[in-house]
Each structure stands twice: as structure tokens, then as C-alpha cells.
PDB file of N, H, CA, C and O in Angstrom:
ATOM      1  N   MET A   1       6.289   7.099 -33.795  1.00  0.00           N
ATOM      2  CA  MET A   1       5.069   6.937 -33.040  1.00  0.00           C
ATOM      3  C   MET A   1       5.315   6.174 -31.739  1.00  0.00           C
ATOM      4  O   MET A   1       4.831   6.576 -30.681  1.00  0.00           O
ATOM      5  N   ALA A   2       6.060   5.081 -31.817  1.00  0.00           N
ATOM      6  H   ALA A   2       6.453   4.755 -32.677  1.00  0.00           H
ATOM      7  CA  ALA A   2       6.342   4.279 -30.620  1.00  0.00           C
ATOM      8  C   ALA A   2       7.159   5.079 -29.615  1.00  0.00           C
ATOM      9  O   ALA A   2       6.980   4.936 -28.406  1.00  0.00           O
ATOM     10  N   GLN A   3       8.060   5.923 -30.121  1.00  0.00           N
ATOM     11  H   GLN A   3       8.205   6.039 -31.104  1.00  0.00           H
ATOM     12  CA  GLN A   3       8.872   6.744 -29.224  1.00  0.00           C
ATOM     13  C   GLN A   3       7.993   7.748 -28.478  1.00  0.00           C
ATOM     14  O   GLN A   3       8.229   8.025 -27.302  1.00  0.00           O
ATOM     15  N   ASN A   4       6.998   8.286 -29.144  1.00  0.00           N
ATOM     16  H   ASN A   4       6.806   8.061 -30.100  1.00  0.00           H
ATOM     17  CA  ASN A   4       6.083   9.222 -28.492  1.00  0.00           C
ATOM     18  C   ASN A   4       5.279   8.540 -27.393  1.00  0.00           C
ATOM     19  O   ASN A   4       5.030   9.130 -26.342  1.00  0.00           O
ATOM     20  N   VAL A   5       4.876   7.300 -27.636  1.00  0.00           N
ATOM     21  H   VAL A   5       5.079   6.820 -28.490  1.00  0.00           H
ATOM     22  CA  VAL A   5       4.115   6.558 -26.638  1.00  0.00           C
ATOM     23  C   VAL A   5       4.982   6.283 -25.418  1.00  0.00           C
ATOM     24  O   VAL A   5       4.526   6.425 -24.284  1.00  0.00           O
ATOM     25  N   VAL A   6       6.239   5.889 -25.651  1.00  0.00           N
ATOM     26  H   VAL A   6       6.609   5.774 -26.573  1.00  0.00           H
ATOM     27  CA  VAL A   6       7.159   5.619 -24.543  1.00  0.00           C
ATOM     28  C   VAL A   6       7.412   6.887 -23.743  1.00  0.00           C
ATOM     29  O   VAL A   6       7.401   6.853 -22.512  1.00  0.00           O
ATOM     30  N   LEU A   7       7.637   7.992 -24.416  1.00  0.00           N
ATOM     31  H   LEU A   7       7.646   8.020 -25.416  1.00  0.00           H
ATOM     32  CA  LEU A   7       7.866   9.254 -23.713  1.00  0.00           C
ATOM     33  C   LEU A   7       6.632   9.671 -22.914  1.00  0.00           C
ATOM     34  O   LEU A   7       6.753  10.172 -21.796  1.00  0.00           O
ATOM     35  N   PHE A   8       5.459   9.465 -23.481  1.00  0.00           N
ATOM     36  H   PHE A   8       5.361   9.058 -24.389  1.00  0.00           H
ATOM     37  CA  PHE A   8       4.231   9.796 -22.760  1.00  0.00           C
ATOM     38  C   PHE A   8       4.075   8.937 -21.510  1.00  0.00           C
ATOM     39  O   PHE A   8       3.702   9.445 -20.453  1.00  0.00           O
ATOM     40  N   LEU A   9       4.357   7.642 -21.621  1.00  0.00           N
ATOM     41  H   LEU A   9       4.660   7.229 -22.479  1.00  0.00           H
ATOM     42  CA  LEU A   9       4.246   6.757 -20.459  1.00  0.00           C
ATOM     43  C   LEU A   9       5.261   7.117 -19.382  1.00  0.00           C
ATOM     44  O   LEU A   9       4.943   7.066 -18.194  1.00  0.00           O
ATOM     45  N   LEU A  10       6.478   7.479 -19.782  1.00  0.00           N
ATOM     46  H   LEU A  10       6.736   7.519 -20.747  1.00  0.00           H
ATOM     47  CA  LEU A  10       7.477   7.921 -18.801  1.00  0.00           C
ATOM     48  C   LEU A  10       7.028   9.203 -18.116  1.00  0.00           C
ATOM     49  O   LEU A  10       7.177   9.346 -16.903  1.00  0.00           O
ATOM     50  N   TRP A  11       6.484  10.128 -18.880  1.00  0.00           N
ATOM     51  H   TRP A  11       6.362  10.012 -19.866  1.00  0.00           H
ATOM     52  CA  TRP A  11       5.995  11.375 -18.299  1.00  0.00           C
ATOM     53  C   TRP A  11       4.842  11.100 -17.334  1.00  0.00           C
ATOM     54  O   TRP A  11       4.768  11.693 -16.258  1.00  0.00           O
ATOM     55  N   LEU A  12       3.942  10.193 -17.728  1.00  0.00           N
ATOM     56  H   LEU A  12       4.001   9.711 -18.602  1.00  0.00           H
ATOM     57  CA  LEU A  12       2.794   9.869 -16.895  1.00  0.00           C
ATOM     58  C   LEU A  12       3.219   9.191 -15.600  1.00  0.00           C
ATOM     59  O   LEU A  12       2.666   9.496 -14.543  1.00  0.00           O
ATOM     60  N   SER A  13       4.181   8.285 -15.654  1.00  0.00           N
ATOM     61  H   SER A  13       4.630   8.037 -16.513  1.00  0.00           H
ATOM     62  CA  SER A  13       4.642   7.618 -14.432  1.00  0.00           C
ATOM     63  C   SER A  13       5.365   8.600 -13.518  1.00  0.00           C
ATOM     64  O   SER A  13       5.253   8.490 -12.297  1.00  0.00           O
ATOM     65  N   GLY A  14       6.086   9.536 -14.063  1.00  0.00           N
ATOM     66  H   GLY A  14       6.177   9.625 -15.055  1.00  0.00           H
ATOM     67  CA  GLY A  14       6.749  10.550 -13.245  1.00  0.00           C
ATOM     68  C   GLY A  14       5.756  11.440 -12.534  1.00  0.00           C
ATOM     69  O   GLY A  14       5.974  11.832 -11.387  1.00  0.00           O
ATOM     70  N   ARG A  15       4.668  11.760 -13.204  1.00  0.00           N
ATOM     71  H   ARG A  15       4.491  11.442 -14.135  1.00  0.00           H
ATOM     72  CA  ARG A  15       3.639  12.597 -12.574  1.00  0.00           C
ATOM     73  C   ARG A  15       2.922  11.854 -11.461  1.00  0.00           C
ATOM     74  O   ARG A  15       2.563  12.455 -10.449  1.00  0.00           O
ATOM     75  N   SER A  16       2.709  10.562 -11.633  1.00  0.00           N
ATOM     76  H   SER A  16       3.000  10.074 -12.456  1.00  0.00           H
ATOM     77  CA  SER A  16       1.992   9.824 -10.593  1.00  0.00           C
ATOM     78  C   SER A  16       2.851   9.663  -9.350  1.00  0.00           C
ATOM     79  O   SER A  16       2.321   9.676  -8.239  1.00  0.00           O
ATOM     80  N   LEU A  17       4.155   9.512  -9.504  1.00  0.00           N
ATOM     81  H   LEU A  17       4.585   9.501 -10.406  1.00  0.00           H
ATOM     82  CA  LEU A  17       5.031   9.395  -8.344  1.00  0.00           C
ATOM     83  C   LEU A  17       5.234  10.733  -7.649  1.00  0.00           C
ATOM     84  O   LEU A  17       5.492  10.775  -6.446  1.00  0.00           O
ATOM     85  N   ALA A  18       5.121  11.817  -8.393  1.00  0.00           N
ATOM     86  H   ALA A  18       4.912  11.782  -9.371  1.00  0.00           H
ATOM     87  CA  ALA A  18       5.344  13.129  -7.805  1.00  0.00           C
ATOM     88  C   ALA A  18       4.213  13.522  -6.862  1.00  0.00           C
ATOM     89  O   ALA A  18       4.387  14.437  -6.057  1.00  0.00           O
ATOM     90  N   GLY A  19       3.078  12.869  -6.934  1.00  0.00           N
ATOM     91  H   GLY A  19       2.937  12.125  -7.587  1.00  0.00           H
ATOM     92  CA  GLY A  19       1.953  13.212  -6.085  1.00  0.00           C
ATOM     93  C   GLY A  19       2.016  12.611  -4.695  1.00  0.00           C
ATOM     94  O   GLY A  19       1.245  13.011  -3.823  1.00  0.00           O
ATOM     95  N   PHE A  20       2.909  11.665  -4.463  1.00  0.00           N
ATOM     96  H   PHE A  20       3.536  11.341  -5.171  1.00  0.00           H
ATOM     97  CA  PHE A  20       3.002  11.023  -3.161  1.00  0.00           C
ATOM     98  C   PHE A  20       3.871  11.841  -2.216  1.00  0.00           C
ATOM     99  O   PHE A  20       4.873  12.414  -2.644  1.00  0.00           O
ATOM    100  N   PRO A  21       3.509  11.904  -0.948  1.00  0.00           N
ATOM    101  CA  PRO A  21       4.360  12.613   0.021  1.00  0.00           C
ATOM    102  C   PRO A  21       5.600  11.792   0.359  1.00  0.00           C
ATOM    103  O   PRO A  21       5.621  10.578   0.155  1.00  0.00           O
ATOM    104  N   ASN A  22       6.627  12.451   0.873  1.00  0.00           N
ATOM    105  H   ASN A  22       6.610  13.437   1.039  1.00  0.00           H
ATOM    106  CA  ASN A  22       7.855  11.766   1.274  1.00  0.00           C
ATOM    107  C   ASN A  22       7.681  11.034   2.591  1.00  0.00           C
ATOM    108  O   ASN A  22       8.365  10.042   2.845  1.00  0.00           O
ATOM    109  N   GLN A  23       6.781  11.507   3.424  1.00  0.00           N
ATOM    110  H   GLN A  23       6.226  12.313   3.217  1.00  0.00           H
ATOM    111  CA  GLN A  23       6.553  10.896   4.728  1.00  0.00           C
ATOM    112  C   GLN A  23       5.063  10.632   4.905  1.00  0.00           C
ATOM    113  O   GLN A  23       4.220  11.442   4.520  1.00  0.00           O
ATOM    114  N   ILE A  24       4.760   9.484   5.494  1.00  0.00           N
ATOM    115  H   ILE A  24       5.445   8.826   5.807  1.00  0.00           H
ATOM    116  CA  ILE A  24       3.375   9.119   5.765  1.00  0.00           C
ATOM    117  C   ILE A  24       3.249   8.815   7.249  1.00  0.00           C
ATOM    118  O   ILE A  24       4.040   8.050   7.801  1.00  0.00           O
ATOM    119  N   ASN A  25       2.260   9.411   7.889  1.00  0.00           N
ATOM    120  H   ASN A  25       1.618  10.032   7.440  1.00  0.00           H
ATOM    121  CA  ASN A  25       2.001   9.174   9.306  1.00  0.00           C
ATOM    122  C   ASN A  25       0.986   8.048   9.454  1.00  0.00           C
ATOM    123  O   ASN A  25      -0.075   8.066   8.830  1.00  0.00           O
ATOM    124  N   ILE A  26       1.326   7.070  10.288  1.00  0.00           N
ATOM    125  H   ILE A  26       2.188   7.056  10.795  1.00  0.00           H
ATOM    126  CA  ILE A  26       0.407   5.982  10.592  1.00  0.00           C
ATOM    127  C   ILE A  26       0.297   5.880  12.104  1.00  0.00           C
ATOM    128  O   ILE A  26       1.154   6.381  12.832  1.00  0.00           O
ATOM    129  N   GLY A  27      -0.742   5.239  12.565  1.00  0.00           N
ATOM    130  H   GLY A  27      -1.438   4.832  11.974  1.00  0.00           H
ATOM    131  CA  GLY A  27      -0.938   5.125  14.006  1.00  0.00           C
ATOM    132  C   GLY A  27      -1.343   3.728  14.405  1.00  0.00           C
ATOM    133  O   GLY A  27      -1.866   2.953  13.605  1.00  0.00           O
ATOM    134  N   GLY A  28      -1.088   3.427  15.659  1.00  0.00           N
ATOM    135  H   GLY A  28      -0.663   4.057  16.309  1.00  0.00           H
ATOM    136  CA  GLY A  28      -1.477   2.142  16.217  1.00  0.00           C
ATOM    137  C   GLY A  28      -2.148   2.339  17.558  1.00  0.00           C
ATOM    138  O   GLY A  28      -1.670   3.110  18.391  1.00  0.00           O
ATOM    139  N   LEU A  29      -3.252   1.648  17.772  1.00  0.00           N
ATOM    140  H   LEU A  29      -3.640   1.021  17.096  1.00  0.00           H
ATOM    141  CA  LEU A  29      -3.958   1.665  19.051  1.00  0.00           C
ATOM    142  C   LEU A  29      -3.820   0.289  19.676  1.00  0.00           C
ATOM    143  O   LEU A  29      -4.213  -0.713  19.078  1.00  0.00           O
ATOM    144  N   PHE A  30      -3.266   0.237  20.870  1.00  0.00           N
ATOM    145  H   PHE A  30      -2.947   1.050  21.357  1.00  0.00           H
ATOM    146  CA  PHE A  30      -3.008  -1.030  21.538  1.00  0.00           C
ATOM    147  C   PHE A  30      -3.517  -0.969  22.968  1.00  0.00           C
ATOM    148  O   PHE A  30      -3.513   0.087  23.601  1.00  0.00           O
ATOM    149  N   MET A  31      -3.951  -2.106  23.459  1.00  0.00           N
ATOM    150  H   MET A  31      -3.954  -2.963  22.945  1.00  0.00           H
ATOM    151  CA  MET A  31      -4.285  -2.223  24.873  1.00  0.00           C
ATOM    152  C   MET A  31      -2.969  -2.197  25.653  1.00  0.00           C
ATOM    153  O   MET A  31      -1.929  -2.590  25.124  1.00  0.00           O
ATOM    154  N   ARG A  32      -3.007  -1.746  26.881  1.00  0.00           N
ATOM    155  H   ARG A  32      -3.851  -1.427  27.310  1.00  0.00           H
ATOM    156  CA  ARG A  32      -1.777  -1.637  27.671  1.00  0.00           C
ATOM    157  C   ARG A  32      -1.089  -2.978  27.880  1.00  0.00           C
ATOM    158  O   ARG A  32       0.133  -3.022  28.022  1.00  0.00           O
ATOM    159  N   SER A  33      -1.831  -4.057  27.900  1.00  0.00           N
ATOM    160  H   SER A  33      -2.823  -4.022  27.784  1.00  0.00           H
ATOM    161  CA  SER A  33      -1.243  -5.367  28.181  1.00  0.00           C
ATOM    162  C   SER A  33      -0.694  -6.064  26.937  1.00  0.00           C
ATOM    163  O   SER A  33      -0.153  -7.164  27.052  1.00  0.00           O
ATOM    164  N   THR A  34      -0.814  -5.466  25.765  1.00  0.00           N
ATOM    165  H   THR A  34      -1.253  -4.573  25.672  1.00  0.00           H
ATOM    166  CA  THR A  34      -0.382  -6.121  24.528  1.00  0.00           C
ATOM    167  C   THR A  34       0.996  -5.618  24.111  1.00  0.00           C
ATOM    168  O   THR A  34       1.136  -4.884  23.132  1.00  0.00           O
ATOM    169  N   VAL A  35       1.996  -6.021  24.860  1.00  0.00           N
ATOM    170  H   VAL A  35       1.883  -6.617  25.655  1.00  0.00           H
ATOM    171  CA  VAL A  35       3.364  -5.579  24.596  1.00  0.00           C
ATOM    172  C   VAL A  35       3.886  -6.186  23.301  1.00  0.00           C
ATOM    173  O   VAL A  35       4.595  -5.516  22.550  1.00  0.00           O
ATOM    174  N   GLN A  36       3.550  -7.440  23.028  1.00  0.00           N
ATOM    175  H   GLN A  36       2.974  -7.984  23.638  1.00  0.00           H
ATOM    176  CA  GLN A  36       4.059  -8.099  21.824  1.00  0.00           C
ATOM    177  C   GLN A  36       3.524  -7.448  20.551  1.00  0.00           C
ATOM    178  O   GLN A  36       4.276  -7.276  19.592  1.00  0.00           O
ATOM    179  N   GLU A  37       2.266  -7.089  20.522  1.00  0.00           N
ATOM    180  H   GLU A  37       1.655  -7.228  21.301  1.00  0.00           H
ATOM    181  CA  GLU A  37       1.698  -6.436  19.345  1.00  0.00           C
ATOM    182  C   GLU A  37       2.323  -5.063  19.126  1.00  0.00           C
ATOM    183  O   GLU A  37       2.614  -4.677  17.994  1.00  0.00           O
ATOM    184  N   HIS A  38       2.526  -4.336  20.209  1.00  0.00           N
ATOM    185  H   HIS A  38       2.290  -4.649  21.129  1.00  0.00           H
ATOM    186  CA  HIS A  38       3.160  -3.024  20.125  1.00  0.00           C
ATOM    187  C   HIS A  38       4.584  -3.150  19.591  1.00  0.00           C
ATOM    188  O   HIS A  38       4.995  -2.374  18.729  1.00  0.00           O
ATOM    189  N   SER A  39       5.332  -4.118  20.096  1.00  0.00           N
ATOM    190  H   SER A  39       4.998  -4.749  20.797  1.00  0.00           H
ATOM    191  CA  SER A  39       6.703  -4.346  19.632  1.00  0.00           C
ATOM    192  C   SER A  39       6.730  -4.776  18.171  1.00  0.00           C
ATOM    193  O   SER A  39       7.598  -4.339  17.415  1.00  0.00           O
ATOM    194  N   ALA A  40       5.798  -5.622  17.767  1.00  0.00           N
ATOM    195  H   ALA A  40       5.094  -5.978  18.381  1.00  0.00           H
ATOM    196  CA  ALA A  40       5.742  -6.067  16.369  1.00  0.00           C
ATOM    197  C   ALA A  40       5.435  -4.904  15.438  1.00  0.00           C
ATOM    198  O   ALA A  40       5.987  -4.828  14.340  1.00  0.00           O
ATOM    199  N   PHE A  41       4.558  -3.994  15.864  1.00  0.00           N
ATOM    200  H   PHE A  41       4.110  -4.056  16.756  1.00  0.00           H
ATOM    201  CA  PHE A  41       4.229  -2.816  15.065  1.00  0.00           C
ATOM    202  C   PHE A  41       5.455  -1.927  14.887  1.00  0.00           C
ATOM    203  O   PHE A  41       5.769  -1.514  13.771  1.00  0.00           O
ATOM    204  N   ARG A  42       6.148  -1.634  15.987  1.00  0.00           N
ATOM    205  H   ARG A  42       5.893  -1.970  16.894  1.00  0.00           H
ATOM    206  CA  ARG A  42       7.359  -0.807  15.908  1.00  0.00           C
ATOM    207  C   ARG A  42       8.428  -1.471  15.056  1.00  0.00           C
ATOM    208  O   ARG A  42       9.097  -0.804  14.267  1.00  0.00           O
ATOM    209  N   PHE A  43       8.595  -2.795  15.210  1.00  0.00           N
ATOM    210  H   PHE A  43       8.052  -3.337  15.851  1.00  0.00           H
ATOM    211  CA  PHE A  43       9.594  -3.522  14.438  1.00  0.00           C
ATOM    212  C   PHE A  43       9.282  -3.475  12.944  1.00  0.00           C
ATOM    213  O   PHE A  43      10.188  -3.286  12.133  1.00  0.00           O
ATOM    214  N   ALA A  44       8.012  -3.644  12.572  1.00  0.00           N
ATOM    215  H   ALA A  44       7.276  -3.798  13.231  1.00  0.00           H
ATOM    216  CA  ALA A  44       7.634  -3.615  11.156  1.00  0.00           C
ATOM    217  C   ALA A  44       7.899  -2.247  10.536  1.00  0.00           C
ATOM    218  O   ALA A  44       8.376  -2.162   9.404  1.00  0.00           O
ATOM    219  N   VAL A  45       7.594  -1.182  11.264  1.00  0.00           N
ATOM    220  H   VAL A  45       7.205  -1.251  12.183  1.00  0.00           H
ATOM    221  CA  VAL A  45       7.854   0.165  10.747  1.00  0.00           C
ATOM    222  C   VAL A  45       9.355   0.398  10.622  1.00  0.00           C
ATOM    223  O   VAL A  45       9.812   0.953   9.622  1.00  0.00           O
ATOM    224  N   GLN A  46      10.122  -0.015  11.616  1.00  0.00           N
ATOM    225  H   GLN A  46       9.751  -0.466  12.428  1.00  0.00           H
ATOM    226  CA  GLN A  46      11.572   0.149  11.561  1.00  0.00           C
ATOM    227  C   GLN A  46      12.174  -0.668  10.421  1.00  0.00           C
ATOM    228  O   GLN A  46      13.078  -0.198   9.731  1.00  0.00           O
ATOM    229  N   LEU A  47      11.682  -1.878  10.221  1.00  0.00           N
ATOM    230  H   LEU A  47      10.947  -2.260  10.781  1.00  0.00           H
ATOM    231  CA  LEU A  47      12.169  -2.726   9.137  1.00  0.00           C
ATOM    232  C   LEU A  47      11.890  -2.082   7.785  1.00  0.00           C
ATOM    233  O   LEU A  47      12.741  -2.116   6.896  1.00  0.00           O
ATOM    234  N   TYR A  48      10.720  -1.501   7.622  1.00  0.00           N
ATOM    235  H   TYR A  48      10.029  -1.473   8.344  1.00  0.00           H
ATOM    236  CA  TYR A  48      10.389  -0.811   6.377  1.00  0.00           C
ATOM    237  C   TYR A  48      11.275   0.414   6.174  1.00  0.00           C
ATOM    238  O   TYR A  48      11.786   0.636   5.076  1.00  0.00           O
ATOM    239  N   ASN A  49      11.459   1.208   7.223  1.00  0.00           N
ATOM    240  H   ASN A  49      11.044   1.028   8.115  1.00  0.00           H
ATOM    241  CA  ASN A  49      12.226   2.448   7.095  1.00  0.00           C
ATOM    242  C   ASN A  49      13.707   2.206   6.861  1.00  0.00           C
ATOM    243  O   ASN A  49      14.374   3.064   6.281  1.00  0.00           O
ATOM    244  N   THR A  50      14.249   1.072   7.288  1.00  0.00           N
ATOM    245  H   THR A  50      13.707   0.375   7.758  1.00  0.00           H
ATOM    246  CA  THR A  50      15.673   0.796   7.090  1.00  0.00           C
ATOM    247  C   THR A  50      15.942  -0.002   5.825  1.00  0.00           C
ATOM    248  O   THR A  50      17.089  -0.371   5.571  1.00  0.00           O
ATOM    249  N   ASN A  51      14.919  -0.278   5.024  1.00  0.00           N
ATOM    250  H   ASN A  51      13.988   0.022   5.230  1.00  0.00           H
ATOM    251  CA  ASN A  51      15.096  -0.968   3.751  1.00  0.00           C
ATOM    252  C   ASN A  51      15.891  -0.061   2.810  1.00  0.00           C
ATOM    253  O   ASN A  51      15.528   1.098   2.607  1.00  0.00           O
ATOM    254  N   GLN A  52      16.957  -0.582   2.246  1.00  0.00           N
ATOM    255  H   GLN A  52      17.252  -1.523   2.410  1.00  0.00           H
ATOM    256  CA  GLN A  52      17.828   0.219   1.386  1.00  0.00           C
ATOM    257  C   GLN A  52      17.348   0.276  -0.061  1.00  0.00           C
ATOM    258  O   GLN A  52      17.833   1.106  -0.830  1.00  0.00           O
ATOM    259  N   ASN A  53      16.420  -0.573  -0.444  1.00  0.00           N
ATOM    260  H   ASN A  53      16.026  -1.247   0.181  1.00  0.00           H
ATOM    261  CA  ASN A  53      15.919  -0.608  -1.814  1.00  0.00           C
ATOM    262  C   ASN A  53      14.893   0.507  -2.001  1.00  0.00           C
ATOM    263  O   ASN A  53      13.774   0.412  -1.497  1.00  0.00           O
ATOM    264  N   THR A  54      15.269   1.556  -2.719  1.00  0.00           N
ATOM    265  H   THR A  54      16.178   1.633  -3.128  1.00  0.00           H
ATOM    266  CA  THR A  54      14.394   2.725  -2.853  1.00  0.00           C
ATOM    267  C   THR A  54      13.209   2.462  -3.766  1.00  0.00           C
ATOM    268  O   THR A  54      12.220   3.193  -3.704  1.00  0.00           O
ATOM    269  N   THR A  55      13.278   1.434  -4.618  1.00  0.00           N
ATOM    270  H   THR A  55      14.081   0.841  -4.669  1.00  0.00           H
ATOM    271  CA  THR A  55      12.117   1.142  -5.460  1.00  0.00           C
ATOM    272  C   THR A  55      10.997   0.514  -4.642  1.00  0.00           C
ATOM    273  O   THR A  55       9.825   0.638  -4.999  1.00  0.00           O
ATOM    274  N   GLU A  56      11.346  -0.160  -3.547  1.00  0.00           N
ATOM    275  H   GLU A  56      12.298  -0.261  -3.258  1.00  0.00           H
ATOM    276  CA  GLU A  56      10.333  -0.742  -2.675  1.00  0.00           C
ATOM    277  C   GLU A  56       9.921   0.212  -1.562  1.00  0.00           C
ATOM    278  O   GLU A  56       8.922  -0.026  -0.883  1.00  0.00           O
ATOM    279  N   LYS A  57      10.667   1.276  -1.369  1.00  0.00           N
ATOM    280  H   LYS A  57      11.478   1.470  -1.920  1.00  0.00           H
ATOM    281  CA  LYS A  57      10.419   2.192  -0.256  1.00  0.00           C
ATOM    282  C   LYS A  57      10.386   3.630  -0.778  1.00  0.00           C
ATOM    283  O   LYS A  57      11.366   4.358  -0.622  1.00  0.00           O
ATOM    284  N   PRO A  58       9.287   4.050  -1.391  1.00  0.00           N
ATOM    285  CA  PRO A  58       9.251   5.411  -1.936  1.00  0.00           C
ATOM    286  C   PRO A  58       8.975   6.489  -0.894  1.00  0.00           C
ATOM    287  O   PRO A  58       9.034   7.674  -1.220  1.00  0.00           O
ATOM    288  N   PHE A  59       8.674   6.112   0.361  1.00  0.00           N
ATOM    289  H   PHE A  59       8.626   5.149   0.626  1.00  0.00           H
ATOM    290  CA  PHE A  59       8.388   7.110   1.389  1.00  0.00           C
ATOM    291  C   PHE A  59       8.825   6.580   2.747  1.00  0.00           C
ATOM    292  O   PHE A  59       9.110   5.392   2.904  1.00  0.00           O
ATOM    293  N   HIS A  60       8.872   7.476   3.722  1.00  0.00           N
ATOM    294  H   HIS A  60       8.640   8.441   3.594  1.00  0.00           H
ATOM    295  CA  HIS A  60       9.274   7.166   5.097  1.00  0.00           C
ATOM    296  C   HIS A  60       8.021   7.121   5.967  1.00  0.00           C
ATOM    297  O   HIS A  60       7.147   7.980   5.856  1.00  0.00           O
ATOM    298  N   LEU A  61       7.941   6.114   6.833  1.00  0.00           N
ATOM    299  H   LEU A  61       8.651   5.415   6.923  1.00  0.00           H
ATOM    300  CA  LEU A  61       6.789   5.985   7.726  1.00  0.00           C
ATOM    301  C   LEU A  61       7.097   6.599   9.083  1.00  0.00           C
ATOM    302  O   LEU A  61       8.115   6.279   9.697  1.00  0.00           O
ATOM    303  N   ASN A  62       6.228   7.470   9.547  1.00  0.00           N
ATOM    304  H   ASN A  62       5.401   7.729   9.049  1.00  0.00           H
ATOM    305  CA  ASN A  62       6.267   7.989  10.914  1.00  0.00           C
ATOM    306  C   ASN A  62       5.097   7.369  11.658  1.00  0.00           C
ATOM    307  O   ASN A  62       3.977   7.339  11.149  1.00  0.00           O
ATOM    308  N   TYR A  63       5.356   6.876  12.858  1.00  0.00           N
ATOM    309  H   TYR A  63       6.266   6.900  13.271  1.00  0.00           H
ATOM    310  CA  TYR A  63       4.271   6.217  13.578  1.00  0.00           C
ATOM    311  C   TYR A  63       4.014   6.874  14.918  1.00  0.00           C
ATOM    312  O   TYR A  63       4.920   7.386  15.575  1.00  0.00           O
ATOM    313  N   ASN A  64       2.757   6.843  15.296  1.00  0.00           N
ATOM    314  H   ASN A  64       2.021   6.428  14.762  1.00  0.00           H
ATOM    315  CA  ASN A  64       2.300   7.294  16.609  1.00  0.00           C
ATOM    316  C   ASN A  64       1.540   6.137  17.235  1.00  0.00           C
ATOM    317  O   ASN A  64       0.717   5.494  16.584  1.00  0.00           O
ATOM    318  N   VAL A  65       1.824   5.881  18.497  1.00  0.00           N
ATOM    319  H   VAL A  65       2.493   6.403  19.026  1.00  0.00           H
ATOM    320  CA  VAL A  65       1.192   4.776  19.209  1.00  0.00           C
ATOM    321  C   VAL A  65       0.452   5.335  20.411  1.00  0.00           C
ATOM    322  O   VAL A  65       0.952   6.214  21.112  1.00  0.00           O
ATOM    323  N   ASP A  66      -0.738   4.817  20.636  1.00  0.00           N
ATOM    324  H   ASP A  66      -1.144   4.103  20.066  1.00  0.00           H
ATOM    325  CA  ASP A  66      -1.514   5.203  21.805  1.00  0.00           C
ATOM    326  C   ASP A  66      -1.993   3.935  22.495  1.00  0.00           C
ATOM    327  O   ASP A  66      -2.423   2.982  21.846  1.00  0.00           O
ATOM    328  N   ASN A  67      -1.912   3.939  23.811  1.00  0.00           N
ATOM    329  H   ASN A  67      -1.562   4.713  24.339  1.00  0.00           H
ATOM    330  CA  ASN A  67      -2.361   2.801  24.608  1.00  0.00           C
ATOM    331  C   ASN A  67      -3.763   3.075  25.130  1.00  0.00           C
ATOM    332  O   ASN A  67      -4.066   4.178  25.586  1.00  0.00           O
ATOM    333  N   LEU A  68      -4.609   2.063  25.060  1.00  0.00           N
ATOM    334  H   LEU A  68      -4.364   1.167  24.690  1.00  0.00           H
ATOM    335  CA  LEU A  68      -5.997   2.189  25.494  1.00  0.00           C
ATOM    336  C   LEU A  68      -6.211   1.455  26.804  1.00  0.00           C
ATOM    337  O   LEU A  68      -5.593   0.423  27.066  1.00  0.00           O
ATOM    338  N   GLU A  69      -7.083   1.998  27.610  1.00  0.00           N
ATOM    339  H   GLU A  69      -7.584   2.836  27.398  1.00  0.00           H
ATOM    340  CA  GLU A  69      -7.508   1.336  28.840  1.00  0.00           C
ATOM    341  C   GLU A  69      -8.721   0.475  28.523  1.00  0.00           C
ATOM    342  O   GLU A  69      -9.677   0.955  27.913  1.00  0.00           O
ATOM    343  N   SER A  70      -8.695  -0.774  28.923  1.00  0.00           N
ATOM    344  H   SER A  70      -7.919  -1.164  29.419  1.00  0.00           H
ATOM    345  CA  SER A  70      -9.835  -1.651  28.637  1.00  0.00           C
ATOM    346  C   SER A  70     -11.048  -1.304  29.495  1.00  0.00           C
ATOM    347  O   SER A  70     -12.175  -1.640  29.133  1.00  0.00           O
ATOM    348  N   SER A  71     -10.833  -0.643  30.618  1.00  0.00           N
ATOM    349  H   SER A  71      -9.917  -0.370  30.913  1.00  0.00           H
ATOM    350  CA  SER A  71     -11.953  -0.296  31.492  1.00  0.00           C
ATOM    351  C   SER A  71     -12.683   0.961  31.029  1.00  0.00           C
ATOM    352  O   SER A  71     -13.799   1.221  31.480  1.00  0.00           O
ATOM    353  N   ASN A  72     -12.080   1.742  30.142  1.00  0.00           N
ATOM    354  H   ASN A  72     -11.174   1.530  29.775  1.00  0.00           H
ATOM    355  CA  ASN A  72     -12.677   2.987  29.682  1.00  0.00           C
ATOM    356  C   ASN A  72     -13.074   2.831  28.216  1.00  0.00           C
ATOM    357  O   ASN A  72     -12.207   2.810  27.343  1.00  0.00           O
ATOM    358  N   SER A  73     -14.358   2.722  27.937  1.00  0.00           N
ATOM    359  H   SER A  73     -15.063   2.739  28.646  1.00  0.00           H
ATOM    360  CA  SER A  73     -14.816   2.523  26.563  1.00  0.00           C
ATOM    361  C   SER A  73     -14.730   3.796  25.727  1.00  0.00           C
ATOM    362  O   SER A  73     -14.901   3.732  24.509  1.00  0.00           O
ATOM    363  N   PHE A  74     -14.469   4.955  26.341  1.00  0.00           N
ATOM    364  H   PHE A  74     -14.330   5.007  27.330  1.00  0.00           H
ATOM    365  CA  PHE A  74     -14.378   6.214  25.613  1.00  0.00           C
ATOM    366  C   PHE A  74     -12.942   6.634  25.336  1.00  0.00           C
ATOM    367  O   PHE A  74     -12.724   7.705  24.771  1.00  0.00           O
ATOM    368  N   SER A  75     -11.968   5.837  25.709  1.00  0.00           N
ATOM    369  H   SER A  75     -12.146   4.966  26.169  1.00  0.00           H
ATOM    370  CA  SER A  75     -10.565   6.236  25.494  1.00  0.00           C
ATOM    371  C   SER A  75     -10.139   6.013  24.074  1.00  0.00           C
ATOM    372  O   SER A  75      -8.993   6.294  23.722  1.00  0.00           O
TER     373      SER A  75
END
């Protein structure tokens, strides 16, 4: 009985991991004058993507950055 429960839990955990994509797209919106925030965002994504521990990094992050004009409220 205990072996069946363990096998079921292993099967269930495998199914939950199989539903995640290998790559996730994220985005950042920054004002043109905020160079430090933009650099910190890129650094954090790069730090995550270069992590060698696969248990902590089940997917790869792709990032897109867009700069906003403070004078244009519709940008």
C-alpha cells in the first residue's frame, strides 16, 4: 500500500512539472532616465539564467525591455 502511494505521488509530481514551459517571457517598463533599474533587471535575469542548479531553475527567462517617455502618458 505504501509503495502505491509513493508511486502515485511520483507520478503526480512528474505531471505537474510537465505542464510548465521551458521558456518564460517577462517584460520590464522603465523610464529612459532609470539606467540603474534597467541594469538591475537585466542582471537579475542573467543571474537566474546562468544558475547551474537545475532544481532551482526549471525554465529559462527571456526578457523584453521597453523605455517610456515621461512626457507621453499614452506610451
